[in-house]
C-alpha positions in Angstrom: -55.7 -47.6 -20.9 -57.5 -45.5 -18.7 -56.7 -47.9 -15.9 -52.9 -47.5 -16.5 -53.1 -44.0 -16.7 -55.0 -43.7 -13.3 -52.5 -45.8 -11.6 -49.6 -44.2 -12.7 -51.6 -40.7 -11.3 -52.1 -42.5 -8.2 -48.1 -43.6 -7.9 -47.6 -39.8 -8.8 -49.6 -38.2 -6.8 -48.6 -40.8 -3.6 -45.1 -40.0 -4.4 -45.7 -36.3 -4.2 -47.9 -37.0 -0.9 -44.9 -38.8 0.5 -42.1 -36.5 -0.4 -44.1 -33.7 1.0 -44.7 -35.6 4.4 -40.8 -36.3 4.9 -39.8 -32.9 3.8 -42.2 -31.7 6.1 -41.0 -34.2 8.8 -37.5 -33.1 8.2 -38.2 -29.3 8.7 -39.7 -30.1 12.3 -36.5 -32.0 13.0 -34.5 -29.0 12.0 -36.9 -26.6 13.7 -36.7 -28.3 17.0 -32.9 -28.4 16.9 -33.4 -24.6 16.5 -35.3 -24.5 19.4 -32.8 -26.4 21.8 -30.2 -24.4 20.6 -31.7 -21.5 21.4 -32.1 -22.5 24.8 -28.6 -23.9 25.0 -27.5 -20.5 24.1 -29.4 -19.0 26.9 -27.5 -21.4 29.2 -24.2 -20.5 27.9 -24.7 -16.7 28.2 -25.8 -17.1 31.7 -22.6 -19.1 32.9 -19.9 -16.3 32.8 -22.0 -13.9 34.8 -22.4 -17.2 37.6 -18.6 -17.7 37.2 -17.9 -14.1 38.0 -20.0 -13.7 41.2 -18.5 -17.2 42.3 -15.2 -15.9 41.8 -16.1 -12.7 44.2 -16.8 -15.1 47.1 -14.9 -18.2 46.2 -11.9 -16.9 43.7 -9.2 -19.5 45.2 -11.4 -22.4 43.9 -9.7 -21.5 40.5 -9.7 -25.3 39.2 -13.6 -25.5 39.3 -14.2 -22.3 37.7 -11.8 -22.8 34.8 -13.4 -26.2 34.3 -16.7 -24.6 34.4 -15.5 -22.1 31.5 -13.8 -24.8 29.6 -16.9 -26.9 29.2 -19.0 -24.0 28.4 -16.7 -22.9 25.8 -16.4 -26.5 24.2 -20.5 -26.7 24.3 -20.5 -23.2 22.2 -18.3 -24.7 19.3 -20.1 -28.2 19.5 -22.2 -28.8 16.2 -24.7 -31.5 15.9 -26.7 -33.2 18.3 -23.9 -36.0 18.9 -21.5 -33.3 19.9 -23.7 -31.3 21.8 -24.6 -34.2 23.9 -21.0 -35.0 24.7 -20.3 -31.2 25.2 -23.4 -30.9 27.7 -22.8 -34.0 29.6 -19.2 -32.3 30.6 -20.8 -28.8 31.4 -23.3 -30.4 33.6 -20.6 -32.0 35.8 -18.8 -29.0 36.0 -22.1 -26.9 36.8 -22.4 -29.4 39.6 -19.1 -28.9 40.7 -19.8 -25.0 40.8 -23.0 -25.4 42.7 -21.4 -27.5 45.2 -18.9 -24.5 46.1 -22.0 -22.7 47.4 -22.4 -25.4 49.8 -19.1 -24.6 51.1 -19.5 -20.8 51.3 -22.3 -20.1 53.0 -21.7 -16.2 52.1 -22.1 -16.9 48.7 -25.7 -18.5 48.8 -26.6 -15.2 51.2 -25.8 -13.4 47.6 -28.6 -12.1 45.9 -27.5 -11.8 42.8 -26.0 -15.7 42.8 -29.5 -16.6 43.8 -31.1 -15.0 40.8 -28.8 -16.4 38.8 -29.3 -20.1 39.7 -33.0 -19.5 39.8 -32.6 -18.1 36.1 -30.3 -21.4 35.3 -33.1 -23.8 36.7 -35.7 -22.3 34.6 -33.3 -22.7 31.5 -32.6 -26.1 32.7 -36.0 -26.8 32.5 -36.6 -25.0 29.0 -33.8 -27.1 27.8 -35.0 -30.3 29.1 -38.7 -29.4 27.4 -36.7 -28.5 24.1 -34.6 -31.6 24.0 -37.6 -33.9 24.7 -39.9 -32.3 21.9 -36.9 -32.6 19.6 -36.4 -36.2 20.1 -39.6 -36.8 19.6 -39.8 -35.4 16.2 -36.4 -37.1 15.8 -38.1 -40.4 16.2 -40.9 -39.6 14.0 -39.0 -38.5 11.1 -36.6 -41.8 11.6 -39.7 -44.2 11.6 -41.2 -42.5 8.2 -37.9 -42.7 6.4 -37.4 -46.5 7.7 -40.8 -47.8 6.9 -42.6 -48.7 3.8 -43.3 -46.9 1.5 -41.1 -44.0 3.0 -37.8 -46.0 3.1 -38.2 -46.5 -0.9 -37.9 -42.8 -1.7 -36.1 -41.7 1.6 -32.8 -43.1 0.7 -32.5 -42.1 -3.0 -33.9 -38.8 -2.2 -31.2 -37.9 0.3 -33.4 -38.3 3.5 -30.9 -39.8 6.4 -31.9 -40.8 9.8 -31.3 -38.1 12.6 -29.6 -38.8 15.9 -31.3 -38.2 19.1 -30.0 -35.9 21.8 -29.1 -38.1 24.6 -27.4 -38.1 28.1 -24.6 -40.7 28.7 -24.9 -40.5 32.3 -28.0 -41.4 33.8 -27.1 -38.9 36.9 -27.2 -36.2 34.2 -31.0 -36.2 33.3 -31.8 -34.1 36.4 -31.3 -30.4 36.5 -28.6 -29.4 38.7 -30.2 -28.6 42.2 -28.9 -26.2 44.6 -30.4 -25.9 48.1 -30.3 -22.3 49.5 -31.9 -23.5 52.9 -29.1 -24.2 56.0 -29.6 -27.9 56.7 -28.7 -27.6 60.4 
């Protein structure tokens, strides 16, 4: 009788520990996504200032400026890692076009506010990269826990579902946009 009671007690305690571990892993994933989201919002807040600065010196490049604003708006409205990754890919491409304008307009590169905005954007890009890396690491750990035994025995029935990674579609987008302020002559 004591042996059966001990085994049942060990199973209950093991189940509780397993459940608490899964909950902790899920909370770490949610927390990591919140950090990515904060960094992305910082980026989105900077973009209108950057566009306005460029508009003052290259206003006739309307298509490029509108593409950046449209990509930003889509990124702001994206929900979840999968939609966000697609929107970020579009935004990164639009920002690359915007930065290419600075090469065509030397007077723009000389503007201090433009330089500060680009430096801020580069810092934010690095913060986004770090937040994305951390998010993907905790998603990997979480997904591993819910797919391995014994976690897989409880995860599905208790509503623990795999989470998507926040990846990039294009290999070229793995680098932060780069802008050179030095003349290459």
